[in-house]
C-alpha positions in Angstrom: 0.2 0.1 0.3 1.5 3.5 -1.4 -0.1 5.3 1.9 1.7 2.8 4.1 5.3 3.3 2.6 4.9 7.2 2.7 3.5 6.4 6.7 6.6 4.7 7.3 8.9 6.8 5.0 7.6 9.8 7.6 7.8 7.3 10.6 11.4 6.3 10.0 12.4 10.4 8.5 11.2 12.0 12.1 13.1 9.0 14.3 16.4 10.1 12.0 16.9 6.4 10.6 17.1 7.5 7.3 18.2 4.7 4.8 14.9 3.1 6.1 13.0 6.4 5.4 14.7 6.2 2.0 13.6 2.9 1.7 10.0 3.6 1.8 10.0 6.7 0.0 11.4 5.5 -3.0 8.4 2.6 -2.8 6.1 5.8 -2.6 7.5 7.7 -5.3 7.6 4.6 -7.8 3.8 3.8 -7.0 2.8 7.8 -7.3 5.0 9.1 -10.2 2.4 12.5 -10.0 4.0 13.3 -6.5 7.1 14.9 -8.2 8.8 15.7 -5.2 9.2 12.2 -4.3 12.3 11.0 -5.7 13.8 14.3 -4.4 13.0 12.7 -0.8 15.1 10.2 -1.6 17.6 11.1 -2.9 17.7 13.2 0.5 17.1 11.0 2.7 19.9 8.4 1.3 22.6 11.8 1.5 21.1 12.3 5.4 21.9 8.5 5.8 25.8 8.9 4.5 24.7 6.4 1.3 26.1 8.6 -1.8 25.8 5.1 -4.0 21.8 4.2 -3.4 21.3 7.8 -3.9 23.7 8.0 -7.3 21.8 4.7 -8.2 17.9 6.0 -7.1 18.7 9.1 -9.2 19.6 7.3 -12.1 16.6 5.1 -12.5 14.2 8.1 -12.2 16.0 10.3 -14.4 13.3 11.1 -16.5 11.0 12.7 -14.2 12.3 15.6 -14.6 15.2 18.5 -14.7 15.7 21.1 -11.3 18.2 23.0 -9.6 17.6 20.8 -6.4 17.8 17.5 -8.4 21.5 18.4 -9.5 22.1 20.1 -6.2 21.8 16.7 -4.6 23.4 14.7 -7.4 26.2 16.9 -6.6 26.4 16.1 -3.1 26.5 12.8 -3.4 28.8 12.7 -6.0 31.0 14.8 -3.2 30.3 11.9 -0.9 31.0 9.2 -3.4 34.0 11.1 -3.7 33.7 11.9 -7.2 35.1 15.4 -7.5 34.4 15.7 -11.6 30.8 14.8 -11.6 30.3 16.9 -8.3 31.7 19.9 -10.3 29.5 19.3 -13.5 26.2 18.9 -11.1 26.5 22.3 -9.1 27.3 23.6 -12.5 23.8 22.8 -14.0 22.3 23.8 -10.5 23.5 26.8 -11.1 23.0 27.5 -14.6 19.0 26.3 -13.3 19.4 28.6 -10.2 21.6 31.3 -10.1 20.4 32.9 -7.3 21.1 30.3 -5.0 24.2 30.8 -3.1 24.7 27.3 -1.2 25.8 26.2 -4.7 28.3 29.0 -4.8 29.7 27.9 -1.7 29.3 23.7 -2.5 31.1 24.1 -5.8 33.9 25.5 -4.5 34.0 24.1 -1.4 35.0 20.6 -3.8 37.9 22.9 -5.4 39.0 23.9 -1.7 39.2 20.0 -0.4 41.0 19.4 -3.8 43.3 21.9 -3.3 42.6 24.2 -6.7 42.0 27.2 -5.8 42.2 29.2 -8.8 38.5 28.1 -9.4 37.5 28.3 -6.3 38.3 31.9 -6.4 37.2 32.4 -9.7 33.7 30.8 -8.4 33.5 32.8 -4.7 34.3 36.0 -6.5 31.1 35.5 -8.5 29.5 35.0 -5.9 30.4 37.6 -3.2 29.6 40.0 -6.3 26.4 38.4 -6.7 25.9 38.2 -2.8 28.0 41.0 -1.3 26.6 40.5 2.2 26.9 36.7 2.5 29.6 35.7 4.9 29.8 32.4 4.7 30.7 33.0 1.0 33.0 35.8 2.0 34.6 33.7 4.6 35.2 30.9 2.1 36.5 33.5 -0.2 39.2 34.9 2.8 40.3 31.0 3.1 40.7 30.5 -0.7 42.9 34.2 -0.8 45.1 32.7 2.5 45.7 29.5 0.8 47.0 30.8 -1.9 49.0 33.1 0.2 47.5 36.7 -0.6 47.3 37.9 2.9 46.5 41.4 2.3 43.4 40.3 0.6 42.6 37.5 3.2 42.8 40.3 5.7 40.5 42.6 4.0 38.1 39.7 3.3 38.6 38.6 7.1 37.4 42.4 8.3 34.7 42.6 5.8 32.9 39.4 7.4 33.5 41.2 10.9 32.0 44.5 9.7 28.9 42.6 8.3 28.7 39.8 11.4 30.7 40.2 14.6 29.1 37.0 15.5 31.0 35.2 12.9 34.1 33.2 15.1 35.8 31.4 11.8 36.5 34.9 10.8 38.2 35.5 13.8 40.1 32.6 14.4 41.3 33.3 10.5 42.1 36.9 11.1 44.9 35.8 14.5 46.4 33.4 12.2 47.4 36.5 9.9 48.6 38.4 12.7 52.9 37.9 11.6 51.3 39.2 8.2 49.7 41.7 9.4 52.5 44.8 9.3 51.2 48.1 9.6 47.5 46.9 10.0 48.6 44.9 13.2 46.4 47.7 15.6 43.4 47.6 13.5 43.6 43.8 13.6 43.7 44.1 17.5 41.1 45.8 18.0 39.0 43.5 16.3 40.3 40.8 18.4 38.9 42.7 21.1 
């Protein structure tokens, strides 16, 4: 009974038994193709369970059900979890093409590059994103870390200070700023004031 499968999926989701939730949600998704969100929930539940393989396999099985930024974003996360950065990058780019106003996709795409120490493409993504979302502290923090990784100390300082100005509660910005004290030079007083 599809309704029983749906109820069990929600029960196991609330119980945080995500693999079982995905299993029952997949039964519902196959029985009710008119529920266009159900197959996305299956992939999401598998990801919450840390099971990239079944998430990718299920996504491939229902590939004809539609094309959305959310689908590509979920697939990208699955490929990232499955240690397939090239496919993750490809899927995040597809998600961004369909939904360019979603800052999370920029951050996650940049994070894939940062995880694999490919700083140039990470910087390109984050510079575009920070122009598009100038007050998004998460994107700016990632940009600052990218500058730091490229040994661009002054740009990293500027970016971390900007994060603190936008949101003084972002603790990682202070920690990152503190690591740059040896590079501060004439800006040491300004940094010390921020840290205080």
